[in-house]
C-alpha positions as CSV (number, residue, x, y, z in Angstrom):
1,X,10.4,96.9,185.8
2,X,7.8,95.9,183.2
3,X,8.1,92.6,181.5
4,X,8.7,92.4,177.8
5,X,7.5,89.4,175.9
6,X,8.9,89.0,172.4
7,X,6.8,86.6,170.4
8,X,5.7,85.5,166.9
9,X,1.9,85.2,166.9
10,X,1.9,82.3,164.3
11,X,4.2,80.2,166.6
12,X,2.4,77.6,168.7
13,X,5.0,77.7,171.4
14,X,4.6,81.5,171.7
15,X,0.8,81.2,171.8
16,X,1.1,78.6,174.6
17,X,3.5,80.9,176.5
18,X,1.1,83.8,176.1
19,X,-1.8,81.8,177.2
20,X,0.1,80.7,180.3
21,X,1.1,84.3,181.1
22,X,-2.6,85.4,180.7
23,X,-3.9,82.5,182.9
24,X,-1.4,83.5,185.6
25,X,-2.3,87.2,185.2
26,X,1.3,88.1,184.5
27,X,1.6,91.7,183.3
28,X,3.7,92.1,180.2
29,X,4.2,94.1,177.0
30,X,4.0,91.9,173.9
31,X,6.2,92.7,171.0
32,X,6.1,91.0,167.6
33,X,9.6,89.7,167.3
34,X,9.7,89.8,163.5
35,X,8.3,93.3,163.1
36,X,10.3,94.7,166.0
37,X,13.2,92.5,166.9
38,X,15.4,93.5,169.9
39,X,18.4,95.6,169.1
40,X,22.0,94.3,169.2
41,X,22.5,96.2,172.5
42,X,19.3,94.8,174.0
43,X,20.3,91.3,173.0
44,X,23.7,91.8,174.5
45,X,22.2,93.0,177.8
46,X,19.8,90.0,177.9
47,X,22.7,87.6,177.1
48,X,24.8,89.0,179.9
49,X,22.0,88.9,182.4
50,X,20.7,85.5,181.5
51,X,23.9,83.5,181.8
52,X,22.6,81.5,178.8
53,X,25.0,80.5,176.0
54,X,24.5,82.7,173.0
55,X,23.8,79.5,170.9
56,X,20.6,79.0,172.9
57,X,19.3,82.4,171.6
58,X,19.2,81.0,168.0
59,X,16.1,79.4,166.5
60,X,17.8,76.4,165.0
61,X,14.7,75.1,163.4
62,X,14.0,78.1,161.1
63,X,14.7,78.1,157.4
64,X,16.9,81.2,157.6
65,X,19.2,79.5,160.1
66,X,19.8,76.7,157.6
67,X,20.0,79.1,154.6
68,X,22.8,81.1,156.4
69,X,24.7,77.9,157.3
70,X,24.5,79.1,161.0
71,X,25.3,75.6,162.3
72,X,28.9,76.1,161.1
73,X,29.0,79.9,161.5
74,X,28.0,79.8,165.1
75,X,31.2,77.9,166.0
76,X,33.6,80.5,164.6
77,X,31.8,83.9,164.7
78,X,32.4,86.4,167.4
79,X,29.8,87.2,170.0
80,X,29.2,90.7,168.4
81,X,28.8,89.1,165.0
82,X,26.3,86.6,166.3
83,X,24.4,89.4,168.1
84,X,24.3,91.4,164.9
85,X,22.8,88.5,163.1
86,X,20.2,87.9,165.7
87,X,19.2,91.6,165.7
88,X,19.0,91.7,161.9
89,X,16.2,89.1,161.8
90,X,13.7,88.2,164.5
91,X,13.1,84.8,162.9
92,X,16.6,83.8,163.9
93,X,15.8,84.4,167.6
94,X,14.5,81.5,169.6
95,X,11.1,82.5,170.9
96,X,9.4,83.5,173.0
97,X,12.0,85.7,174.5
98,X,11.0,87.4,177.8
99,X,12.8,89.8,180.1
100,X,12.1,92.2,183.0
101,X,15.5,93.8,182.7
102,X,17.1,91.4,185.2
103,X,15.8,88.0,184.4
104,X,15.6,86.4,180.9
105,X,13.9,83.3,179.6
106,X,14.4,81.9,176.1
107,X,11.8,79.5,174.7
108,X,8.8,78.3,176.8
109,X,9.1,75.7,179.6
110,X,6.3,76.0,182.1
111,X,8.5,75.3,185.1
112,X,11.0,77.9,184.0
113,X,8.2,80.5,183.5
114,X,6.8,79.7,186.9
115,X,10.2,80.2,188.6
116,X,11.0,83.4,186.6
117,X,7.6,85.2,186.2
118,X,5.4,84.3,189.2
């Protein structure tokens, strides 16, 4: 299955990840995460397949995260409420987010990318 790379072009980490993918000739479809964030159902599927805690899907350093008081909300909100919030604003999602339909990576760590995408 084709790889989907959700990224924000102004994000240095995303640019580093994209550069790494290009250097290693990984084929992917790049999607601007703010203009076209993944849907709630896509996020649910990624969450289930990743085995990663939903809290790790949040970009804790973004202004919106602080404005919404997510640090406290995240402790009590249901999974579906959190997925709905993530789907409502691509800036809330930790990036880059990459999937091939089976594997999922959140953020960019070179070793993680090497294991998942090469």
